[in-house]
N, C-alpha and C positions, 0 to 999 in steps of 0.2 A: 439689386446687384451685390450689395454687401452681404446679404444672407447666403448667396451662392458661394461667395468667397469663404465665409465662415464654415459652411457645410463642407466645402472642398478641403479646407485646412483640417477639420475634424476627421474627415475620411482618410486623408493622407497620414495623419497622426495615428489613427487606428491601424492602418495597414503596416506602419513601421513598428508600432509597439506590440501588437498582438503576437507576432511570431516569437518575439523575445520572451513575453510573458508565458506563452505555451511551452517554450523550451525549458524554462525554469520550473514549470509545474510538473513535468515528467520526471519522476524519481529515477535515479540511476543507482549504481552500486555505491554503497557507503564507503567512505575513506577509512580503511582499517590498517592497523600496524601489521608488519610481516608475521608476528606471532599469532595475531588474531586470524589472519588468512590461513596460516598453517593449521590452526585448530579447526577452522571450518572445513578445510580440505579433508581433514581426518574424520570429520563427522558431518557428512553431506546431508544427513536427515536429522531433524530435530523432532522428538516425540513430545506432544503436548497433550495432557490429560484434560478431559472435560467431564463435569458432573452430568449424569444422564438427565437430571431434571432441568438443567440450564438455568439461566438467570436473565430472562428477557429484559430489556432489549439488547443487553450486552452479548449474550450468546444463548443459543438453544439448538436443539436437534430437530431437523425436519427431514423426514424420510431417510434417517441415518446419516445425514450430513449436517455439519455445523453451519449455522446461519447467524448473522447479527454483527454487531460492531466489533466484538473481539476477534472473530475469525477474519473479518475484513482487514483489521490491523495486522493480524498474524500473517496473512497472505502477502500484504505489502512488505512487511519486514523480511519475510522469507525471500521474496524476490530481490530486495535490496541487498541481502546478505549472500545471495546466490546459493541458497540451500533449499531443501524440500521440508516443509512442515507436515508431519503426520499426526493426525488427531486420533486419540484413543479414548473411548468412552470409559469413564470410571463409574462403575455402578454403585448403588447405595452402600454405605459403610456397613 
């Protein structure tokens, strides 16, 4: 009997806590000053250069597209800033 009560309590706690944890895990827009928002509105696209040889696992090119940790962070930051990140390949010096 006692194990069912403990299981029920754990389940109830999980049901109550999980939605709160998930809501905090989803990133929204970053809190910015009016001047920062104005600057981003004037520049809705940010151009980022990438070396054509890449630097795995941080970033590399696969079929002409950026892949890796760097592009993942860039994509997340662009979403949070409300801008579009455009990657341009910087060929050998």
